[in-house]
C-alpha positions as CSV (number, residue, x, y, z in Angstrom):
1,M,-9.6,55.2,17.7
2,A,-9.6,57.7,14.6
3,Y,-6.5,58.2,12.2
4,E,-6.3,61.8,13.5
5,E,-5.5,60.7,16.5
6,N,-2.3,59.0,15.1
7,K,-0.6,61.5,13.3
8,A,1.6,62.0,16.1
9,G,3.5,58.9,15.3
10,L,4.0,59.9,11.7
11,N,7.2,61.9,11.6
12,D,8.9,60.7,8.2
13,G,10.8,57.9,10.0
14,K,11.2,59.5,13.2
15,G,8.8,58.5,16.3
16,D,8.2,60.8,19.1
17,A,10.8,63.4,19.9
18,G,12.7,62.5,16.5
19,A,13.8,59.2,17.9
20,S,14.4,56.5,15.1
21,I,11.8,54.0,14.5
22,N,12.1,50.2,13.7
23,F,10.8,48.9,10.3
24,I,7.5,47.5,12.2
25,E,6.8,51.2,13.0
26,A,7.7,52.0,9.6
27,I,5.1,49.7,8.2
28,I,2.4,51.1,10.8
29,N,3.1,54.6,9.8
30,E,2.4,53.9,6.2
31,E,-0.6,52.2,6.8
32,L,-2.0,54.7,9.1
33,K,-1.2,57.6,6.4
34,Q,-3.4,55.1,4.0
35,G,-6.1,55.0,6.5
36,K,-6.1,51.0,6.7
37,N,-8.3,49.5,9.4
38,G,-9.5,52.9,10.3
39,G,-6.6,54.3,11.5
40,R,-6.7,51.7,14.3
41,V,-3.5,50.0,15.7
42,H,-4.3,46.8,18.1
43,T,-1.6,44.3,19.0
44,R,-1.8,41.1,21.1
45,F,0.5,38.7,22.6
46,P,-0.8,34.9,22.0
47,P,1.4,32.7,24.5
48,E,0.7,28.8,24.4
49,P,-0.2,27.7,28.1
50,N,2.5,24.9,27.8
51,G,5.2,26.1,29.7
52,Y,6.8,29.2,31.6
53,L,7.5,32.4,29.5
54,H,11.2,33.2,28.8
55,I,13.0,36.2,28.1
56,G,12.4,35.9,24.2
57,H,8.9,36.2,25.1
58,A,9.2,39.1,27.2
59,K,10.7,41.0,24.1
60,S,7.8,40.2,22.2
61,I,5.3,41.3,25.0
62,L,7.2,44.6,25.4
63,L,7.4,45.1,21.6
64,N,3.7,44.3,21.1
65,Y,2.8,46.3,24.2
66,G,5.1,49.1,23.3
67,I,3.6,49.6,19.9
68,A,0.1,49.7,21.1
69,Q,1.2,52.4,23.9
70,K,3.3,54.4,21.1
71,Y,0.2,54.7,18.7
72,N,-2.7,55.0,21.6
73,G,-4.0,51.6,20.7
74,K,-5.1,48.4,22.4
75,F,-3.3,45.3,23.6
76,N,-4.8,41.8,24.1
77,L,-3.6,38.8,26.0
78,R,-4.8,35.8,24.3
79,F,-3.9,32.1,25.1
80,D,-3.6,29.6,22.6
81,D,-4.9,26.8,24.2
82,T,-5.8,24.4,21.4
83,N,-3.8,21.4,22.5
84,P,-5.2,20.3,25.9
85,T,-2.5,17.3,26.3
86,R,0.4,20.0,27.1
87,E,-1.4,22.7,28.7
88,E,-1.9,23.3,32.5
89,Q,-3.5,26.0,34.6
90,E,-0.1,26.3,36.3
91,Y,1.1,27.9,32.9
92,V,-1.9,29.9,32.8
93,D,-1.2,31.7,36.1
94,S,2.6,32.1,35.6
95,I,2.0,33.8,32.1
96,L,-0.6,36.2,33.8
97,D,2.0,37.0,36.6
98,D,4.8,37.5,34.3
99,V,3.1,39.9,31.8
100,K,1.6,41.8,34.8
101,W,5.1,41.8,36.3
102,L,6.4,43.3,32.9
103,G,4.0,45.9,33.2
104,A,1.9,45.0,30.0
105,D,-1.6,46.0,30.7
106,W,-4.3,44.1,28.7
107,E,-6.9,46.0,30.6
108,D,-10.3,44.0,30.2
109,R,-9.0,42.2,26.9
110,L,-7.9,38.7,28.4
111,F,-8.9,35.9,25.7
112,F,-8.3,32.3,25.0
113,A,-8.6,30.5,21.6
114,S,-10.9,28.3,23.2
115,D,-13.5,31.1,23.5
116,Y,-13.7,30.8,19.9
117,F,-14.1,27.2,19.2
118,D,-17.8,27.4,18.2
119,Q,-17.0,30.2,15.7
120,L,-14.0,28.3,14.4
121,Y,-16.0,25.0,14.0
122,L,-18.9,26.9,12.2
123,W,-16.3,28.5,9.9
124,A,-14.8,25.5,9.0
125,E,-18.1,24.0,8.1
126,E,-18.6,26.6,5.9
127,I,-15.0,26.2,4.2
128,I,-16.0,22.6,3.7
129,K,-19.4,23.7,2.1
130,N,-17.1,25.9,-0.3
131,G,-15.6,22.9,-1.8
132,K,-12.2,24.3,0.2
133,A,-11.5,21.4,3.0
134,Y,-12.2,17.8,3.2
135,V,-12.0,14.9,5.6
136,D,-8.6,12.7,5.5
137,D,-8.6,9.2,6.9
138,Q,-4.7,8.8,6.4
139,S,-2.2,8.8,9.5
140,S,-0.2,11.5,10.2
141,E,2.8,9.4,8.8
142,E,1.0,8.9,5.3
143,I,0.3,12.6,5.1
144,A,3.8,13.8,5.8
145,A,5.1,11.3,3.1
146,Q,2.7,12.6,0.5
147,K,3.7,16.5,1.2
148,G,6.7,16.0,-1.2
149,T,9.8,18.2,-0.9
150,P,10.5,21.9,-1.9
151,V,11.5,21.1,-5.2
152,K,9.0,18.0,-5.8
153,P,5.3,18.3,-5.7
154,G,3.0,16.3,-3.1
155,D,0.9,13.6,-3.8
156,E,-3.1,14.3,-3.5
157,S,-4.9,12.3,-0.8
158,P,-7.1,9.5,-1.8
159,Y,-9.8,11.0,0.1
160,R,-9.3,14.7,-1.5
161,N,-12.0,14.5,-3.8
162,R,-14.7,13.4,-1.4
163,S,-18.0,14.9,-1.8
164,V,-19.1,18.2,0.3
165,E,-22.1,16.1,2.0
166,E,-19.8,13.3,2.9
167,N,-17.2,15.6,4.1
168,L,-19.7,17.6,6.2
169,D,-21.0,14.0,7.7
170,L,-17.9,13.0,8.7
171,F,-16.6,16.2,10.3
172,R,-19.9,16.5,12.3
173,R,-19.1,12.8,13.5
174,M,-15.6,13.8,14.1
175,K,-16.9,16.3,16.6
176,A,-19.6,14.0,18.0
177,G,-16.8,11.6,19.1
178,E,-17.4,8.6,16.9
179,F,-13.8,8.3,16.1
180,K,-10.4,7.6,17.7
181,N,-7.4,10.0,18.1
182,G,-5.6,10.1,14.9
183,E,-8.6,8.4,12.8
184,K,-9.5,11.3,10.8
185,V,-8.3,14.9,10.3
186,L,-9.8,17.9,8.4
187,R,-7.4,19.4,5.8
188,A,-7.9,22.8,3.9
189,K,-7.9,21.9,0.1
190,I,-5.5,24.3,-1.4
191,D,-2.7,23.1,-3.8
192,M,-0.2,19.9,-3.3
193,A,2.1,21.3,-5.7
194,H,2.5,24.9,-3.9
195,P,6.4,25.7,-3.6
196,N,5.4,26.9,-0.1
197,M,5.1,23.5,1.9
198,H,2.6,25.1,4.2
199,L,0.1,25.5,1.6
200,R,0.0,21.8,0.7
201,D,-3.3,21.0,2.2
202,P,-2.7,21.9,5.8
203,L,-4.2,20.2,8.6
204,M,-7.3,22.5,10.2
205,Y,-8.6,20.1,12.6
206,R,-7.4,16.8,14.5
207,I,-8.9,14.4,17.2
208,I,-7.7,14.7,20.6
209,H,-9.6,12.8,23.3
210,A,-8.6,15.0,26.4
211,H,-10.0,17.1,29.1
212,H,-9.7,20.9,28.3
213,H,-8.6,23.0,31.2
214,R,-11.5,25.5,30.4
215,T,-13.8,23.7,28.0
216,G,-13.7,20.5,29.8
217,D,-14.9,17.8,27.7
218,K,-17.2,19.6,25.1
219,W,-14.7,19.2,22.4
220,C,-13.0,15.9,21.1
221,I,-11.4,18.1,18.0
222,Y,-9.3,21.0,18.4
223,P,-8.1,23.4,15.6
224,M,-4.6,23.5,14.5
225,Y,-2.5,26.5,15.1
226,D,-2.5,28.2,11.6
227,W,-6.1,27.8,11.5
228,A,-7.3,29.2,14.9
229,H,-4.4,31.8,15.2
230,G,-5.2,34.4,12.1
231,E,-9.1,33.7,12.9
232,S,-8.6,34.6,16.5
233,D,-7.0,37.9,15.3
234,F,-9.9,38.6,12.9
235,L,-12.4,38.1,15.7
236,E,-10.5,40.4,18.2
237,G,-10.0,43.0,15.7
238,I,-6.2,43.2,15.9
239,T,-4.6,45.0,13.1
240,H,-0.9,44.0,13.5
241,S,0.0,40.3,14.0
242,I,3.4,40.5,15.2
243,C,5.5,37.3,15.4
244,T,9.0,35.9,15.2
245,L,10.9,35.2,11.9
246,E,10.1,31.2,11.8
247,F,6.4,32.3,11.1
248,E,7.3,34.1,7.9
249,V,6.5,31.0,5.7
250,H,3.3,30.4,7.5
251,R,2.1,34.1,6.3
252,P,0.6,33.0,3.1
253,L,-1.7,30.3,4.8
254,Y,-2.5,32.8,7.5
255,N,-3.7,34.9,4.7
256,W,-5.4,32.3,2.9
257,F,-7.4,31.5,5.9
258,V,-8.5,34.9,6.8
259,D,-9.5,35.3,3.1
260,Q,-12.1,32.5,3.6
261,I,-13.7,34.6,6.4
262,Q,-13.2,38.1,5.6
263,T,-16.4,40.0,4.8
264,T,-15.1,43.6,5.2
265,D,-12.4,45.9,4.4
266,Y,-10.6,45.1,7.7
267,R,-8.2,42.3,7.9
268,P,-5.2,41.7,10.1
269,R,-1.5,41.7,8.8
270,Q,1.2,39.5,10.1
271,I,4.6,40.9,10.3
272,E,7.4,39.1,11.4
273,F,10.7,40.1,13.4
274,A,13.9,38.2,14.4
275,R,13.5,35.8,17.5
276,L,15.9,36.5,20.5
277,N,18.9,34.2,20.7
278,I,21.3,35.0,23.6
279,T,24.7,33.3,24.1
280,Y,25.2,30.5,26.7
281,T,21.4,29.9,26.6
282,V,18.7,27.7,25.2
283,M,15.3,29.2,24.4
284,S,13.3,26.1,23.3
285,K,10.5,25.5,25.6
286,R,11.0,21.5,24.8
287,R,14.5,21.9,26.2
288,L,13.4,24.3,29.4
289,L,10.9,21.9,30.1
290,E,13.6,19.0,29.8
291,L,15.8,20.8,32.3
292,V,13.0,21.0,34.5
293,S,11.5,17.5,34.3
294,E,14.8,16.0,34.5
295,K,15.7,18.0,37.6
296,Y,18.9,19.7,36.1
297,V,17.5,23.0,37.8
298,Q,15.3,23.2,40.6
299,G,11.9,24.4,38.8
300,W,10.8,26.9,36.0
301,D,11.9,29.8,38.4
302,D,15.3,28.6,39.2
303,P,17.4,31.7,38.9
304,R,19.8,30.0,36.2
305,M,16.6,29.6,33.7
306,P,16.0,31.9,31.1
307,T,12.5,32.3,32.0
308,I,11.0,35.8,33.3
309,S,10.2,33.8,36.6
310,G,13.8,32.6,37.0
311,L,15.1,36.2,35.8
312,R,12.6,37.9,38.5
313,R,13.8,35.6,41.2
314,R,17.4,36.3,40.5
315,G,16.9,39.8,41.1
316,Y,16.2,41.1,37.6
317,T,13.7,44.0,37.2
318,P,11.3,44.9,34.5
319,E,13.1,48.1,33.7
320,A,16.4,46.0,32.9
321,L,14.6,43.9,30.4
322,K,13.1,46.8,28.8
323,L,16.5,48.5,28.7
324,F,17.9,45.2,27.2
325,A,15.0,45.0,24.6
326,E,15.7,48.6,23.6
327,K,19.4,47.8,23.2
328,V,18.7,44.6,21.1
329,G,16.2,46.3,19.0
330,V,13.8,45.2,16.2
331,A,15.8,43.3,13.6
332,K,14.6,41.5,10.3
333,R,17.1,38.7,10.4
334,D,18.1,36.2,13.1
335,N,21.3,36.6,15.1
336,V,22.7,35.8,18.7
337,I,23.0,38.6,21.3
338,D,25.7,38.3,23.7
339,V,24.4,37.7,27.3
340,A,26.8,40.2,28.7
341,L,24.4,42.6,27.2
342,L,21.6,41.6,29.4
343,E,23.9,41.6,32.3
344,H,25.0,44.9,31.6
345,S,21.5,46.1,31.4
346,I,20.4,45.0,34.7
347,R,23.8,46.4,36.3
348,E,22.9,49.7,34.9
349,D,19.5,49.5,36.5
350,L,20.3,48.3,39.7
351,N,23.4,50.6,39.9
352,K,20.7,53.7,40.2
353,K,18.5,51.9,42.4
354,A,20.2,49.2,44.8
355,A,21.2,50.3,48.2
356,R,24.9,49.5,49.1
357,V,25.5,47.2,51.9
358,M,28.4,45.4,53.0
359,A,28.5,41.4,53.1
360,V,31.6,39.2,53.7
361,L,30.8,35.8,51.7
362,D,34.3,33.7,53.1
363,P,34.9,35.3,56.3
364,V,38.1,35.6,58.5
365,K,38.3,37.1,61.7
366,V,40.4,40.1,62.2
367,I,40.9,41.4,66.1
368,I,41.7,45.0,66.4
369,Q,43.8,44.6,69.5
370,N,43.8,48.4,70.4
371,F,40.2,49.1,70.1
372,P,38.3,49.2,73.2
373,A,36.4,45.6,74.1
374,N,32.7,45.6,74.2
375,H,32.6,49.0,72.6
376,I,30.3,49.8,69.5
377,D,31.3,52.5,67.1
378,M,28.6,53.6,65.1
379,V,29.9,54.9,61.6
380,T,27.8,56.4,58.8
381,L,27.8,55.3,55.3
382,E,25.8,56.2,52.3
383,N,23.3,54.1,50.8
384,N,23.7,55.0,47.1
385,P,26.0,57.5,45.5
386,E,23.9,57.3,42.5
387,D,20.6,58.4,44.3
388,Q,20.9,61.7,46.4
389,D,17.6,60.7,48.2
390,A,18.8,57.5,49.3
391,G,20.1,58.8,52.5
392,S,22.5,57.1,54.6
393,R,22.8,54.8,57.5
394,E,24.5,53.9,60.8
395,V,26.6,50.6,60.9
396,P,28.4,49.2,64.1
397,F,32.1,48.9,64.2
398,T,33.3,46.9,67.0
399,R,36.7,45.4,68.2
400,E,36.5,42.0,66.1
401,V,35.3,42.3,62.4
402,Y,35.4,40.0,59.4
403,I,36.8,40.6,56.0
404,E,36.9,38.6,53.0
405,R,39.5,35.7,53.2
406,D,41.0,36.6,49.8
407,D,41.5,40.1,51.3
408,F,44.4,38.9,53.2
409,M,47.6,37.2,51.8
410,V,50.7,36.0,54.2
411,E,53.2,36.8,51.5
412,P,51.6,39.1,48.8
413,P,52.9,40.1,45.4
414,K,53.7,43.2,44.3
415,K,50.8,46.0,44.2
416,F,48.8,43.9,46.4
417,F,46.9,46.9,48.4
418,R,44.8,44.9,50.4
419,M,45.9,43.4,54.0
420,A,49.1,41.6,54.6
421,P,51.6,41.7,57.5
422,G,52.9,45.3,57.8
423,N,50.3,46.7,55.6
424,E,47.8,49.6,56.4
425,V,44.3,49.0,54.7
426,R,41.3,51.1,55.4
427,L,38.1,49.5,56.6
428,K,35.4,51.3,54.6
429,G,33.8,54.2,56.4
430,A,35.8,53.6,59.4
431,Y,39.3,53.3,60.2
432,I,42.9,52.7,59.1
433,V,44.3,49.5,60.5
434,K,47.5,47.7,60.1
435,C,48.4,44.0,60.4
436,V,50.6,43.1,63.1
437,D,50.1,39.2,63.0
438,F,47.9,36.3,62.1
439,K,47.4,32.8,63.3
440,L,47.2,29.6,61.1
441,D,45.3,26.5,61.6
442,E,47.8,23.6,62.8
443,Q,46.3,21.0,60.5
444,T,45.5,23.1,57.5
445,G,47.8,25.9,57.4
446,E,44.7,28.2,56.9
447,V,44.7,31.8,58.2
448,V,42.0,31.7,61.3
449,E,42.7,35.3,62.9
450,I,44.4,38.2,61.9
451,Y,45.7,40.6,64.4
452,C,45.9,44.6,63.7
453,T,46.3,47.7,65.4
454,Y,43.9,50.9,64.3
455,D,44.7,54.5,64.2
456,P,42.0,56.2,66.3
457,D,42.8,59.5,64.5
458,S,42.1,58.0,61.1
459,R,38.1,57.5,61.0
460,S,36.4,58.4,57.6
461,G,35.0,62.0,57.6
462,M,36.9,62.8,60.9
463,E,37.9,66.6,60.7
464,G,41.4,67.0,60.6
465,S,42.0,63.2,59.5
466,Q,44.3,63.7,56.1
467,R,45.7,59.9,56.1
468,K,45.3,58.2,52.8
469,V,46.1,54.3,52.0
470,K,45.7,52.7,48.6
471,G,43.5,50.0,50.0
472,T,40.1,49.9,51.1
473,L,38.1,46.9,52.4
474,H,34.4,46.1,53.2
475,W,34.1,44.3,56.5
476,V,31.2,43.3,59.1
477,S,31.0,43.6,62.9
478,A,31.8,40.0,64.2
479,S,29.3,40.5,67.1
480,E,26.3,42.2,65.2
481,A,26.6,40.4,62.0
482,V,23.7,38.4,60.5
483,N,24.4,35.2,59.3
484,A,23.0,34.4,56.0
485,T,23.1,31.6,52.7
486,I,24.4,33.0,49.5
487,R,23.8,31.4,46.3
488,L,26.2,32.3,43.7
489,F,24.5,31.7,40.2
490,D,26.5,31.7,37.1
491,R,25.4,30.9,33.5
492,L,23.8,27.7,33.0
493,F,25.9,26.7,30.1
494,K,29.7,26.7,29.5
495,T,29.6,27.3,25.9
496,E,28.2,30.0,23.8
497,D,26.3,27.7,21.8
498,P,24.9,24.8,23.9
499,S,23.8,23.0,20.9
500,D,27.4,23.1,19.6
501,V,28.3,19.4,20.8
502,A,30.2,16.4,19.5
503,E,28.4,13.5,17.9
504,G,26.5,11.3,20.0
505,E,26.1,14.1,22.7
506,D,23.4,16.7,23.5
507,Y,23.1,20.1,24.5
508,K,23.3,19.1,28.3
509,S,26.7,17.8,28.0
510,N,27.5,21.8,27.8
511,L,25.9,22.3,31.1
512,N,28.2,24.3,33.5
513,P,28.6,22.4,36.5
514,D,29.6,25.5,38.6
515,S,26.4,27.2,37.8
516,L,25.3,27.3,41.3
517,K,27.4,27.6,44.5
518,V,26.0,27.4,47.9
519,L,27.8,29.5,50.6
520,E,26.5,29.1,54.3
521,N,27.4,31.2,57.4
522,C,28.2,34.2,55.1
523,K,28.4,37.3,57.5
524,L,26.2,40.5,56.5
525,E,25.5,43.9,58.4
526,P,22.8,43.5,60.8
527,G,20.4,46.1,58.9
528,L,19.8,43.1,56.4
529,R,18.1,41.1,59.2
530,E,14.9,42.9,57.8
531,A,15.3,42.2,54.3
532,K,12.1,40.8,52.7
533,P,12.1,38.8,49.6
534,G,12.5,40.4,46.3
535,D,14.7,43.0,47.9
536,K,17.8,44.0,45.9
537,F,21.4,45.3,47.2
538,Q,24.5,45.9,45.9
539,F,27.2,44.0,48.1
540,Q,30.1,46.3,47.8
541,R,33.0,45.1,45.9
542,L,30.9,41.8,45.3
543,G,28.1,42.4,43.0
544,Y,24.2,42.7,43.2
545,F,22.2,40.6,45.4
546,C,18.5,39.6,45.9
547,V,16.6,38.3,48.7
548,D,15.0,34.9,47.6
549,K,11.5,34.2,47.6
550,E,12.4,31.3,50.2
551,S,14.1,33.6,52.9
552,Q,12.9,34.0,56.3
553,A,13.9,36.1,59.2
554,D,15.9,33.1,60.7
555,N,17.3,31.9,57.5
556,L,18.3,34.6,55.3
557,I,19.0,33.7,51.6
558,F,20.4,35.9,49.0
559,N,20.9,35.2,45.4
560,R,23.5,36.7,43.4
561,T,22.1,38.4,40.3
562,V,25.2,39.5,38.8
563,P,28.8,40.2,39.8
564,L,29.9,44.1,39.5
565,R,32.0,43.1,36.5
566,D,31.6,40.7,33.7
567,S,34.3,38.3,34.5
568,W,33.1,35.9,31.5
569,T,34.6,37.9,28.7
570,K,38.1,37.8,30.3
571,Q,37.8,34.1,30.9
572,S,36.9,33.5,27.2
573,K,39.7,35.2,25.9
574,S,42.2,33.5,28.2
């Protein structure tokens, strides 16, 4: 793409329509003014296929893809598959699904670092020939001990001054499989006294005798991340290698490696931004894998997990994650985002698009004694007051209905506007009813039935009906209700910082024992019988819910996405 095509993005610190830009876009704008890299913008997302993606990756995907879109550029998806002992095809497939679901389109630019193994190897030989890399026979422990400290120079390897010929011979024999795992490594020869520890003769290749999910058994030496990453960017024509802040100290090495292969004016630039940290959440792949493998959760897509697949199963939408990413913004310093902002984002999105329905999770039967037996009165309810095109639906009202158990009290406090002896309430969209009696279980003392009368002239929307009451309850017809299992998911951890633990404990001691509650025999309005996995609804007065992937017509399962309001903020202050 020519520089002229990108002038629309250069508005003196403003993007399209005068919107403020982030610091990455400011860098890009300046480079475009200078005509760097021919005025091209080309980004990428480079996941390791060693686990499922989480919401932090979602932010990175949306950032990289969004920049490519804004500047009429290109976006690549490239797997960093350089460690066959940790990578699986399952992870590759899940990542492809997640990136597609988020709406990031890599078109025909799906790549793997393993696509470049041959070229990386040839470049490594050239670096050896230039006297800038050598084969080291020391163990990883010995190499680490010689690295020194940030204030103390490291010690040079006794193998550092091998001849070019010897290094080439050993490296080729490494490739041929003559040595065991860990027996030898290839290291760049830079500076063992450099103040940046990453430039103290870093590893370029290690020996791993393992089957690779794409290259099979062709290779037994594999490139290290720092060596493969920048060179893969270079091969793909990436202009802006956008990564999280922990890679800032790796940038000089990224540049050093590019310097060894650069033959034209083109070069990629690494830019770092703050990674996403969220309260009540762990974002480490290692910890997420531990939660899965030790069965603290029911898989990578458990709706309590911060993985993209877990959030999707819980009922989150791509639009909500995009909205969240926009609210968080792009920062230069690490900070921690309140998870309530993420939950607010999904509420904001689903409020506009989720159909309103009635469901009773803890049902108690109400018998309307003066309502005709065996009669069904169809009442009309709007599907979504936020969407004028959502229309309405007919819901059956009968003599016996279910309401929530906590919507009734035998001895209510003042200002209790729900159902109680002598109180009048409206059943949403239907009639005003008055409680005249109730029945208790003789063993438990629990209310098992409530008896009411209704006012036939009080139906919602009925001409001439002017009566008003303070309480309105949701309900479901007892004879027409659909049974369902409802899973109430909550935050996986009970503390804002799961890593903040007492000595001798680990983050798992902060797991929330109430992160999942399963409710059986919940009652739903009959139209939900046709709900399909992935469908999303607002259960009125209760929250937003999504049909689980395991749900079937004869075994409906719904997951709670979020309550209607943030109850945790209040709890944390009490």
